[in-house]
N, CA, C, O and the ligand as a Tripos MOL2 file, in Angstrom:
@<TRIPOS>MOLECULE
protein
  265   263    67     0     0
PROTEIN
NO_CHARGES

@<TRIPOS>ATOM
      1 N           0.8380   -1.2020    0.0000 N.3       1 MET1
      2 CA          0.0000    0.0000    0.0000 C.3       1 MET1
      3 C           0.8740    1.2540    0.0000 C.2       1 MET1
      4 O           1.8930    1.3070    0.6890 O.2       1 MET1
      5 N           0.4780    2.2420   -0.7620 N.am      2 TYR2
      6 CA          1.2000    3.5090   -0.8420 C.3       2 TYR2
      7 C           0.2960    4.6410   -0.3650 C.2       2 TYR2
      8 O          -0.9260    4.5820   -0.5040 O.2       2 TYR2
      9 N           0.9060    5.6490    0.1870 N.am      3 LEU3
     10 CA          0.1570    6.8200    0.6210 C.3       3 LEU3
     11 C           0.6140    8.0270   -0.1840 C.2       3 LEU3
     12 O           1.7920    8.1650   -0.5150 O.2       3 LEU3
     13 N          -0.3400    8.8930   -0.4900 N.am      4 ILE4
     14 CA          0.0080   10.1880   -1.0640 C.3       4 ILE4
     15 C          -0.1470   11.2030    0.0580 C.2       4 ILE4
     16 O          -1.2330   11.3970    0.6040 O.2       4 ILE4
     17 N           0.9600   11.8390    0.3830 N.am      5 ILE5
     18 CA          0.9490   12.7490    1.5290 C.3       5 ILE5
     19 C           1.3130   14.1620    1.0890 C.2       5 ILE5
     20 O           2.0210   14.3670    0.1030 O.2       5 ILE5
     21 N           0.8090   15.1200    1.8450 N.am      6 ALA6
     22 CA          1.1360   16.5220    1.5850 C.3       6 ALA6
     23 C           2.1740   16.9500    2.6160 C.2       6 ALA6
     24 O           2.0070   16.7290    3.8150 O.2       6 ALA6
     25 N           3.2470   17.5650    2.1280 N.am      7 CYS7
     26 CA          4.3180   18.0430    2.9940 C.3       7 CYS7
     27 C           3.7780   19.1420    3.9280 C.2       7 CYS7
     28 O           3.1540   20.0910    3.4530 O.2       7 CYS7
     29 N           4.0050   19.0290    5.2340 N.am      8 PRO8
     30 CA          3.5100   20.0640    6.1470 C.3       8 PRO8
     31 C           4.2330   21.3990    5.9780 C.2       8 PRO8
     32 O           3.7410   22.4260    6.4440 O.2       8 PRO8
     33 N           5.3890   21.3990    5.3220 N.am      9 ARG9
     34 CA          6.1320   22.6430    5.1510 C.3       9 ARG9
     35 C           5.7870   23.3440    3.8410 C.2       9 ARG9
     36 O           5.4720   24.5330    3.8460 O.2       9 ARG9
     37 N           5.8440   22.6120    2.6960 N.am     10 CYS10
     38 CA          5.6320   23.2820    1.4050 C.3      10 CYS10
     39 C           4.3050   22.8970    0.7540 C.2      10 CYS10
     40 O           3.8840   23.5480   -0.2020 O.2      10 CYS10
     41 N           3.6400   21.8560    1.2500 N.am     11 GLY11
     42 CA          2.3230   21.4930    0.7300 C.3      11 GLY11
     43 C           2.3380   20.6520   -0.5320 C.2      11 GLY11
     44 O           1.2780   20.2890   -1.0420 O.2      11 GLY11
     45 N           3.5340   20.3310   -1.0520 N.am     12 ASN12
     46 CA          3.5910   19.4910   -2.2420 C.3      12 ASN12
     47 C           3.2850   18.0380   -1.8880 C.2      12 ASN12
     48 O           3.4960   17.5990   -0.7570 O.2      12 ASN12
     49 N           2.7820   17.3020   -2.8820 N.am     13 TYR13
     50 CA          2.4140   15.9060   -2.6800 C.3      13 TYR13
     51 C           3.5810   15.0050   -3.0200 C.2      13 TYR13
     52 O           4.3280   15.2740   -3.9600 O.2      13 TYR13
     53 N           3.7390   13.9330   -2.2570 N.am     14 SER14
     54 CA          4.6800   12.8970   -2.6550 C.3      14 SER14
     55 C           4.1570   11.5400   -2.2160 C.2      14 SER14
     56 O           3.2450   11.4360   -1.3960 O.2      14 SER14
     57 N           4.7650   10.4970   -2.7880 N.am     15 VAL15
     58 CA          4.3210    9.1280   -2.5660 C.3      15 VAL15
     59 C           5.2560    8.4640   -1.5740 C.2      15 VAL15
     60 O           6.4730    8.6340   -1.6400 O.2      15 VAL15
     61 N           4.6780    7.7090   -0.6560 N.am     16 VAL16
     62 CA          5.4920    7.0190    0.3380 C.3      16 VAL16
     63 C           4.8440    5.6670    0.6370 C.2      16 VAL16
     64 O           3.6210    5.5360    0.6150 O.2      16 VAL16
     65 N           5.6810    4.6630    0.9170 N.am     17 ARG17
     66 CA          5.1350    3.3660    1.3300 C.3      17 ARG17
     67 C           4.4670    3.5280    2.6970 C.2      17 ARG17
     68 O           4.9260    4.3030    3.5370 O.2      17 ARG17
     69 N           3.3890    2.7910    2.9040 N.am     18 ASP18
     70 CA          2.6850    2.9260    4.1870 C.3      18 ASP18
     71 C           3.4640    2.2740    5.3290 C.2      18 ASP18
     72 O           3.0830    2.4100    6.4920 O.2      18 ASP18
     73 N           4.5360    1.5780    5.0130 N.am     19 THR19
     74 CA          5.3780    0.9900    6.0530 C.3      19 THR19
     75 C           6.4490    1.9710    6.5400 C.2      19 THR19
     76 O           7.1100    1.7300    7.5500 O.2      19 THR19
     77 N           6.6120    3.0800    5.8090 N.am     20 ALA20
     78 CA          7.6400    4.0550    6.1720 C.3      20 ALA20
     79 C           7.2330    4.8090    7.4350 C.2      20 ALA20
     80 O           6.0490    5.0290    7.6940 O.2      20 ALA20
     81 N           8.2320    5.1960    8.2060 N.am     21 LYS21
     82 CA          7.9770    5.9910    9.4220 C.3      21 LYS21
     83 C           8.2370    7.4720    9.1670 C.2      21 LYS21
     84 O           7.5700    8.3480    9.7180 O.2      21 LYS21
     85 N           9.2300    7.7240    8.3100 N.am     22 THR22
     86 CA          9.5700    9.1080    7.9730 C.3      22 THR22
     87 C           9.7260    9.2160    6.4560 C.2      22 THR22
     88 O           9.8870    8.2160    5.7560 O.2      22 THR22
     89 N           9.6730   10.4540    5.9710 N.am     23 HIS23
     90 CA          9.7870   10.6800    4.5350 C.3      23 HIS23
     91 C          10.4210   12.0410    4.3070 C.2      23 HIS23
     92 O          10.0610   13.0220    4.9580 O.2      23 HIS23
     93 N          11.3700   12.0930    3.3760 N.am     24 GLN24
     94 CA         11.9640   13.3890    3.0350 C.3      24 GLN24
     95 C          11.2590   13.9550    1.8150 C.2      24 GLN24
     96 O          11.1950   13.3120    0.7680 O.2      24 GLN24
     97 N          10.7320   15.1570    1.9580 N.am     25 CYS25
     98 CA         10.0490   15.8240    0.8490 C.3      25 CYS25
     99 C          11.0290   16.0720   -0.2860 C.2      25 CYS25
    100 O          12.0820   16.6720   -0.0690 O.2      25 CYS25
    101 N          10.6980   15.6120   -1.5150 N.am     26 PRO26
    102 CA         11.6120   15.8240   -2.6420 C.3      26 PRO26
    103 C          11.6430   17.2820   -3.1170 C.2      26 PRO26
    104 O          12.5250   17.6560   -3.8900 O.2      26 PRO26
    105 N          10.7100   18.0900   -2.6740 N.am     27 TYR27
    106 CA         10.6130   19.4860   -3.1230 C.3      27 TYR27
    107 C          11.3920   20.4330   -2.2210 C.2      27 TYR27
    108 O          12.1360   21.2850   -2.7050 O.2      27 TYR27
    109 N          11.2190   20.2820   -0.8940 N.am     28 CYS28
    110 CA         11.8710   21.2370    0.0050 C.3      28 CYS28
    111 C          12.8880   20.5780    0.9330 C.2      28 CYS28
    112 O          13.6010   21.2670    1.6630 O.2      28 CYS28
    113 N          12.9590   19.2320    0.9080 N.am     29 GLY29
    114 CA         13.9640   18.5480    1.7010 C.3      29 GLY29
    115 C          13.5830   18.3170    3.1560 C.2      29 GLY29
    116 O          14.3670   17.7710    3.9320 O.2      29 GLY29
    117 N          12.3800   18.7350    3.5180 N.am     30 TYR30
    118 CA         11.9250   18.5750    4.8970 C.3      30 TYR30
    119 C          11.7020   17.1040    5.2160 C.2      30 TYR30
    120 O          11.0470   16.3910    4.4540 O.2      30 TYR30
    121 N          12.2430   16.6500    6.3390 N.am     31 VAL31
    122 CA         12.0270   15.2730    6.7620 C.3      31 VAL31
    123 C          10.8590   15.2520    7.7420 C.2      31 VAL31
    124 O          10.9430   15.7830    8.8500 O.2      31 VAL31
    125 N           9.7750   14.6280    7.3080 N.am     32 MET32
    126 CA          8.5560   14.6070    8.1320 C.3      32 MET32
    127 C           8.3110   13.2110    8.6790 C.2      32 MET32
    128 O           8.7280   12.2130    8.0920 O.2      32 MET32
    129 N           7.6330   13.1610    9.8010 N.am     33 ARG33
    130 CA          7.1060   11.8780   10.2570 C.3      33 ARG33
    131 C           5.7790   11.6600    9.5180 C.2      33 ARG33
    132 O           5.0060   12.6000    9.3270 O.2      33 ARG33
    133 N           5.5250   10.4200    9.1080 N.am     34 ILE34
    134 CA          4.3060   10.1430    8.3440 C.3      34 ILE34
    135 C           3.0800   10.5720    9.1500 C.2      34 ILE34
    136 O           2.1020   11.0620    8.5870 O.2      34 ILE34
    137 N           3.1380   10.3840   10.4740 N.am     35 GLU35
    138 CA          1.9700   10.7190   11.2990 C.3      35 GLU35
    139 C           1.6830   12.2230   11.3410 C.2      35 GLU35
    140 O           0.5680   12.6200   11.6780 O.2      35 GLU35
    141 N           2.6580   13.0580   11.0090 N.am     36 GLU36
    142 CA          2.4060   14.5080   11.0170 C.3      36 GLU36
    143 C           2.0140   15.0350    9.6290 C.2      36 GLU36
    144 O           1.5470   16.1670    9.5070 O.2      36 GLU36
    145 N           2.2030   14.2190    8.5860 N.am     37 ALA37
    146 CA          1.8330   14.6520    7.2360 C.3      37 ALA37
    147 C           0.3470   14.3940    7.0020 C.2      37 ALA37
    148 O          -0.2360   13.4940    7.6080 O.2      37 ALA37
    149 N          -0.2580   15.1800    6.1270 N.am     38 SER38
    150 CA         -1.6600   14.9440    5.7730 C.3      38 SER38
    151 C          -1.7190   13.8640    4.7060 C.2      38 SER38
    152 O          -1.0690   13.9730    3.6670 O.2      38 SER38
    153 N          -2.4950   12.8260    4.9630 N.am     39 ILE39
    154 CA         -2.6570   11.7690    3.9680 C.3      39 ILE39
    155 C          -3.7810   12.1790    3.0190 C.2      39 ILE39
    156 O          -4.9370   12.3270    3.4140 O.2      39 ILE39
    157 N          -3.4000   12.3560    1.7530 N.am     40 ILE40
    158 CA         -4.3450   12.8430    0.7370 C.3      40 ILE40
    159 C          -5.1120   11.6840    0.1250 C.2      40 ILE40
    160 O          -6.3170   11.7780   -0.1060 O.2      40 ILE40
    161 N          -4.3950   10.5750   -0.1420 N.am     41 ALA41
    162 CA         -5.0250    9.4330   -0.7950 C.3      41 ALA41
    163 C          -4.1870    8.1890   -0.5320 C.2      41 ALA41
    164 O          -3.0450    8.2680   -0.0790 O.2      41 ALA41
    165 N          -4.7850    7.0410   -0.8270 N.am     42 ARG42
    166 CA         -4.0780    5.7720   -0.7120 C.3      42 ARG42
    167 C          -4.1280    5.0710   -2.0580 C.2      42 ARG42
    168 O          -5.1050    5.1890   -2.7970 O.2      42 ARG42
    169 N          -3.0620    4.3380   -2.3720 N.am     43 ALA43
    170 CA         -3.0020    3.6470   -3.6590 C.3      43 ALA43
    171 C          -2.4550    2.2460   -3.4430 C.2      43 ALA43
    172 O          -1.7060    1.9870   -2.5010 O.2      43 ALA43
    173 N          -2.8520    1.3400   -4.3490 N.am     44 LYS44
    174 CA         -2.4390   -0.0640   -4.2080 C.3      44 LYS44
    175 C          -1.0040   -0.2810   -4.6490 C.2      44 LYS44
    176 O          -0.3230   -1.1670   -4.1310 O.2      44 LYS44
    177 N          -0.5320    0.5260   -5.6080 N.am     45 ASN45
    178 CA          0.8180    0.3370   -6.1250 C.3      45 ASN45
    179 C           1.3930    1.6740   -6.5790 C.2      45 ASN45
    180 O           0.7020    2.6920   -6.5880 O.2      45 ASN45
    181 N           2.6530    1.6520   -6.9500 N.am     46 GLY46
    182 CA          3.3460    2.8800   -7.3140 C.3      46 GLY46
    183 C           2.7490    3.5620   -8.5350 C.2      46 GLY46
    184 O           2.7000    4.7900   -8.6110 O.2      46 GLY46
    185 N           2.2950    2.7520   -9.4960 N.am     47 LYS47
    186 CA          1.7100    3.3160  -10.7260 C.3      47 LYS47
    187 C           0.4350    4.0810  -10.3940 C.2      47 LYS47
    188 O           0.2380    5.2120  -10.8390 O.2      47 LYS47
    189 N          -0.4230    3.4480   -9.6080 N.am     48 GLU48
    190 CA         -1.6800    4.0950   -9.2230 C.3      48 GLU48
    191 C          -1.3950    5.3780   -8.4380 C.2      48 GLU48
    192 O          -2.0720    6.3900   -8.6150 O.2      48 GLU48
    193 N          -0.3880    5.3180   -7.5750 N.am     49 ALA49
    194 CA         -0.0240    6.4900   -6.7790 C.3      49 ALA49
    195 C           0.4240    7.6400   -7.6750 C.2      49 ALA49
    196 O           0.0370    8.7870   -7.4520 O.2      49 ALA49
    197 N           1.2340    7.3410   -8.6810 N.am     50 ARG50
    198 CA          1.6990    8.3950   -9.5930 C.3      50 ARG50
    199 C           0.5410    8.9940  -10.3830 C.2      50 ARG50
    200 O           0.4950   10.2030  -10.6110 O.2      50 ARG50
    201 N          -0.4020    8.1330  -10.8040 N.am     51 GLU51
    202 CA         -1.5690    8.6310  -11.5450 C.3      51 GLU51
    203 C          -2.4180    9.5420  -10.6640 C.2      51 GLU51
    204 O          -2.9280   10.5640  -11.1230 O.2      51 GLU51
    205 N          -2.5650    9.1660   -9.4030 N.am     52 LEU52
    206 CA         -3.3330    9.9880   -8.4660 C.3      52 LEU52
    207 C          -2.6720   11.3500   -8.2730 C.2      52 LEU52
    208 O          -3.3460   12.3790   -8.2330 O.2      52 LEU52
    209 N          -1.3510   11.3430   -8.1560 N.am     53 ILE53
    210 CA         -0.6280   12.6100   -7.9820 C.3      53 ILE53
    211 C          -0.8170   13.4970   -9.2040 C.2      53 ILE53
    212 O          -1.0140   14.7060   -9.0800 O.2      53 ILE53
    213 N          -0.7540   12.8850  -10.3970 N.am     54 LEU54
    214 CA         -0.9520   13.6720  -11.6250 C.3      54 LEU54
    215 C          -2.3380   14.3000  -11.6260 C.2      54 LEU54
    216 O          -2.4890   15.4700  -11.9770 O.2      54 LEU54
    217 N          -3.3500   13.5320  -11.2350 N.am     55 LYS55
    218 CA         -4.7210   14.0520  -11.1910 C.3      55 LYS55
    219 C          -4.8290   15.1850  -10.1790 C.2      55 LYS55
    220 O          -5.4920   16.1910  -10.4310 O.2      55 LYS55
    221 N          -4.1740   15.0150   -9.0340 N.am     56 LEU56
    222 CA         -4.2470   16.0280   -7.9880 C.3      56 LEU56
    223 C          -3.5440   17.3110   -8.4120 C.2      56 LEU56
    224 O          -3.9570   18.4090   -8.0380 O.2      56 LEU56
    225 N          -2.4750   17.1640   -9.1990 N.am     57 LYS57
    226 CA         -1.6870   18.3370   -9.5830 C.3      57 LYS57
    227 C          -2.2690   19.0700  -10.7760 C.2      57 LYS57
    228 O          -2.0420   20.2700  -10.9330 O.2      57 LYS57
    229 N          -3.0220   18.3640  -11.6270 N.am     58 THR58
    230 CA         -3.4760   18.9440  -12.8900 C.3      58 THR58
    231 C          -4.2000   20.2770  -12.7390 C.2      58 THR58
    232 O          -3.8610   21.2200  -13.4550 O.2      58 THR58
    233 N          -5.1800   20.4060  -11.8460 N.am     59 PRO59
    234 CA         -5.9110   21.6730  -11.8010 C.3      59 PRO59
    235 C          -5.0070   22.8620  -11.5020 C.2      59 PRO59
    236 O          -5.1570   23.9300  -12.0940 O.2      59 PRO59
    237 N          -4.0590   22.6680  -10.5720 N.am     60 ARG60
    238 CA         -3.1680   23.7610  -10.2100 C.3      60 ARG60
    239 C          -2.2830   24.1550  -11.3910 C.2      60 ARG60
    240 O          -2.0690   25.3400  -11.6450 O.2      60 ARG60
    241 N          -1.7770   23.1650  -12.1030 N.am     61 GLU61
    242 CA         -0.9000   23.4620  -13.2360 C.3      61 GLU61
    243 C          -1.6700   24.1110  -14.3810 C.2      61 GLU61
    244 O          -1.1360   24.9750  -15.0760 O.2      61 GLU61
    245 N          -2.9070   23.7060  -14.5780 N.am     62 LEU62
    246 CA         -3.7090   24.3070  -15.6470 C.3      62 LEU62
    247 C          -3.9810   25.7840  -15.3710 C.2      62 LEU62
    248 O          -4.0230   26.6020  -16.2890 O.2      62 LEU62
    249 N          -4.1660   26.1090  -14.0900 N.am     63 ARG63
    250 CA         -4.4680   27.5040  -13.7430 C.3      63 ARG63
    251 C          -3.2970   28.4420  -14.0550 C.2      63 ARG63
    252 O          -3.4950   29.6320  -14.3010 O.2      63 ARG63
    253 N          -2.0520   27.8820  -14.0430 N.am     64 LYS64
    254 CA         -0.8830   28.7200  -14.3030 C.3      64 LYS64
    255 C          -0.7990   29.1520  -15.7530 C.2      64 LYS64
    256 O          -0.2100   30.1850  -16.0700 O.2      64 LYS64
    257 N          -1.4060   28.3370  -16.6550 N.am     65 ARG65
    258 CA         -1.3070   28.6390  -18.0870 C.3      65 ARG65
    259 C          -2.3060   29.7320  -18.4660 C.2      65 ARG65
    260 O          -3.4050   29.7890  -17.9150 O.2      65 ARG65
    261 N          -1.9290   30.5880  -19.3950 N.am     66 PRO66
    262 CA         -2.8340   31.6760  -19.8070 C.3      66 PRO66
    263 C          -4.0310   31.1570  -20.6170 C.2      66 PRO66
    264 O          -4.8800   31.9440  -21.0360 O.2      66 PRO66
    265 ZN          8.0970   19.9860    1.2700 Zn       67 ZN67
@<TRIPOS>BOND
     1     1     2 1
     2     2     3 1
     3     3     4 2
     4     3     5 am
     5     5     6 1
     6     6     7 1
     7     7     8 2
     8     7     9 am
     9     9    10 1
    10    10    11 1
    11    11    12 2
    12    11    13 am
    13    13    14 1
    14    14    15 1
    15    15    16 2
    16    15    17 am
    17    17    18 1
    18    18    19 1
    19    19    20 2
    20    19    21 am
    21    21    22 1
    22    22    23 1
    23    23    24 2
    24    23    25 am
    25    25    26 1
    26    26    27 1
    27    27    28 2
    28    27    29 am
    29    29    30 1
    30    30    31 1
    31    31    32 2
    32    31    33 am
    33    33    34 1
    34    34    35 1
    35    35    36 2
    36    35    37 am
    37    37    38 1
    38    38    39 1
    39    39    40 2
    40    39    41 am
    41    41    42 1
    42    42    43 1
    43    43    44 2
    44    43    45 am
    45    45    46 1
    46    46    47 1
    47    47    48 2
    48    47    49 am
    49    49    50 1
    50    50    51 1
    51    51    52 2
    52    51    53 am
    53    53    54 1
    54    54    55 1
    55    55    56 2
    56    55    57 am
    57    57    58 1
    58    58    59 1
    59    59    60 2
    60    59    61 am
    61    61    62 1
    62    62    63 1
    63    63    64 2
    64    63    65 am
    65    65    66 1
    66    66    67 1
    67    67    68 2
    68    67    69 am
    69    69    70 1
    70    70    71 1
    71    71    72 2
    72    71    73 am
    73    73    74 1
    74    74    75 1
    75    75    76 2
    76    75    77 am
    77    77    78 1
    78    78    79 1
    79    79    80 2
    80    79    81 am
    81    81    82 1
    82    82    83 1
    83    83    84 2
    84    83    85 am
    85    85    86 1
    86    86    87 1
    87    87    88 2
    88    87    89 am
    89    89    90 1
    90    90    91 1
    91    91    92 2
    92    91    93 am
    93    93    94 1
    94    94    95 1
    95    95    96 2
    96    95    97 am
    97    97    98 1
    98    98    99 1
    99    99   100 2
   100    99   101 am
   101   101   102 1
   102   102   103 1
   103   103   104 2
   104   103   105 am
   105   105   106 1
   106   106   107 1
   107   107   108 2
   108   107   109 am
   109   109   110 1
   110   110   111 1
   111   111   112 2
   112   111   113 am
   113   113   114 1
   114   114   115 1
   115   115   116 2
   116   115   117 am
   117   117   118 1
   118   118   119 1
   119   119   120 2
   120   119   121 am
   121   121   122 1
   122   122   123 1
   123   123   124 2
   124   123   125 am
   125   125   126 1
   126   126   127 1
   127   127   128 2
   128   127   129 am
   129   129   130 1
   130   130   131 1
   131   131   132 2
   132   131   133 am
   133   133   134 1
   134   134   135 1
   135   135   136 2
   136   135   137 am
   137   137   138 1
   138   138   139 1
   139   139   140 2
   140   139   141 am
   141   141   142 1
   142   142   143 1
   143   143   144 2
   144   143   145 am
   145   145   146 1
   146   146   147 1
   147   147   148 2
   148   147   149 am
   149   149   150 1
   150   150   151 1
   151   151   152 2
   152   151   153 am
   153   153   154 1
   154   154   155 1
   155   155   156 2
   156   155   157 am
   157   157   158 1
   158   158   159 1
   159   159   160 2
   160   159   161 am
   161   161   162 1
   162   162   163 1
   163   163   164 2
   164   163   165 am
   165   165   166 1
   166   166   167 1
   167   167   168 2
   168   167   169 am
   169   169   170 1
   170   170   171 1
   171   171   172 2
   172   171   173 am
   173   173   174 1
   174   174   175 1
   175   175   176 2
   176   175   177 am
   177   177   178 1
   178   178   179 1
   179   179   180 2
   180   179   181 am
   181   181   182 1
   182   182   183 1
   183   183   184 2
   184   183   185 am
   185   185   186 1
   186   186   187 1
   187   187   188 2
   188   187   189 am
   189   189   190 1
   190   190   191 1
   191   191   192 2
   192   191   193 am
   193   193   194 1
   194   194   195 1
   195   195   196 2
   196   195   197 am
   197   197   198 1
   198   198   199 1
   199   199   200 2
   200   199   201 am
   201   201   202 1
   202   202   203 1
   203   203   204 2
   204   203   205 am
   205   205   206 1
   206   206   207 1
   207   207   208 2
   208   207   209 am
   209   209   210 1
   210   210   211 1
   211   211   212 2
   212   211   213 am
   213   213   214 1
   214   214   215 1
   215   215   216 2
   216   215   217 am
   217   217   218 1
   218   218   219 1
   219   219   220 2
   220   219   221 am
   221   221   222 1
   222   222   223 1
   223   223   224 2
   224   223   225 am
   225   225   226 1
   226   226   227 1
   227   227   228 2
   228   227   229 am
   229   229   230 1
   230   230   231 1
   231   231   232 2
   232   231   233 am
   233   233   234 1
   234   234   235 1
   235   235   236 2
   236   235   237 am
   237   237   238 1
   238   238   239 1
   239   239   240 2
   240   239   241 am
   241   241   242 1
   242   242   243 1
   243   243   244 2
   244   243   245 am
   245   245   246 1
   246   246   247 1
   247   247   248 2
   248   247   249 am
   249   249   250 1
   250   250   251 1
   251   251   252 2
   252   251   253 am
   253   253   254 1
   254   254   255 1
   255   255   256 2
   256   255   257 am
   257   257   258 1
   258   258   259 1
   259   259   260 2
   260   259   261 am
   261   261   262 1
   262   262   263 1
   263   263   264 2
@<TRIPOS>SUBSTRUCTURE
     1 MET1         2 RESIDUE 1 A MET
     2 TYR2         6 RESIDUE 1 A TYR
     3 LEU3        10 RESIDUE 1 A LEU
     4 ILE4        14 RESIDUE 1 A ILE
     5 ILE5        18 RESIDUE 1 A ILE
     6 ALA6        22 RESIDUE 1 A ALA
     7 CYS7        26 RESIDUE 1 A CYS
     8 PRO8        30 RESIDUE 1 A PRO
     9 ARG9        34 RESIDUE 1 A ARG
    10 CYS10       38 RESIDUE 1 A CYS
    11 GLY11       42 RESIDUE 1 A GLY
    12 ASN12       46 RESIDUE 1 A ASN
    13 TYR13       50 RESIDUE 1 A TYR
    14 SER14       54 RESIDUE 1 A SER
    15 VAL15       58 RESIDUE 1 A VAL
    16 VAL16       62 RESIDUE 1 A VAL
    17 ARG17       66 RESIDUE 1 A ARG
    18 ASP18       70 RESIDUE 1 A ASP
    19 THR19       74 RESIDUE 1 A THR
    20 ALA20       78 RESIDUE 1 A ALA
    21 LYS21       82 RESIDUE 1 A LYS
    22 THR22       86 RESIDUE 1 A THR
    23 HIS23       90 RESIDUE 1 A HIS
    24 GLN24       94 RESIDUE 1 A GLN
    25 CYS25       98 RESIDUE 1 A CYS
    26 PRO26      102 RESIDUE 1 A PRO
    27 TYR27      106 RESIDUE 1 A TYR
    28 CYS28      110 RESIDUE 1 A CYS
    29 GLY29      114 RESIDUE 1 A GLY
    30 TYR30      118 RESIDUE 1 A TYR
    31 VAL31      122 RESIDUE 1 A VAL
    32 MET32      126 RESIDUE 1 A MET
    33 ARG33      130 RESIDUE 1 A ARG
    34 ILE34      134 RESIDUE 1 A ILE
    35 GLU35      138 RESIDUE 1 A GLU
    36 GLU36      142 RESIDUE 1 A GLU
    37 ALA37      146 RESIDUE 1 A ALA
    38 SER38      150 RESIDUE 1 A SER
    39 ILE39      154 RESIDUE 1 A ILE
    40 ILE40      158 RESIDUE 1 A ILE
    41 ALA41      162 RESIDUE 1 A ALA
    42 ARG42      166 RESIDUE 1 A ARG
    43 ALA43      170 RESIDUE 1 A ALA
    44 LYS44      174 RESIDUE 1 A LYS
    45 ASN45      178 RESIDUE 1 A ASN
    46 GLY46      182 RESIDUE 1 A GLY
    47 LYS47      186 RESIDUE 1 A LYS
    48 GLU48      190 RESIDUE 1 A GLU
    49 ALA49      194 RESIDUE 1 A ALA
    50 ARG50      198 RESIDUE 1 A ARG
    51 GLU51      202 RESIDUE 1 A GLU
    52 LEU52      206 RESIDUE 1 A LEU
    53 ILE53      210 RESIDUE 1 A ILE
    54 LEU54      214 RESIDUE 1 A LEU
    55 LYS55      218 RESIDUE 1 A LYS
    56 LEU56      222 RESIDUE 1 A LEU
    57 LYS57      226 RESIDUE 1 A LYS
    58 THR58      230 RESIDUE 1 A THR
    59 PRO59      234 RESIDUE 1 A PRO
    60 ARG60      238 RESIDUE 1 A ARG
    61 GLU61      242 RESIDUE 1 A GLU
    62 LEU62      246 RESIDUE 1 A LEU
    63 ARG63      250 RESIDUE 1 A ARG
    64 LYS64      254 RESIDUE 1 A LYS
    65 ARG65      258 RESIDUE 1 A ARG
    66 PRO66      262 RESIDUE 1 A PRO
    67 ZN67       265 GROUP 0 **** ****
C-alpha cells in the first residue's frame, strides 16, 4: 500500500510506502514523520499512486497557463 501525503512545510504531494515511518520531501527537503503529514489518498501500487498525484496536480498546473 502507498500513501500520497502533503508536505507540512511546502504542501507538495509525494508518494510514500505505508510501512515508512519518515519521509523526506523531494521538493523542500523537509524530513517529516508520516503521522504529522496529511494523507491525501491511498493507492495499491506505485503506478496508481503516480496517476493519483498527476490528477491532484493537474488543476493547479492548468491555472498557471494563460
Ligand atoms: Zn516539502
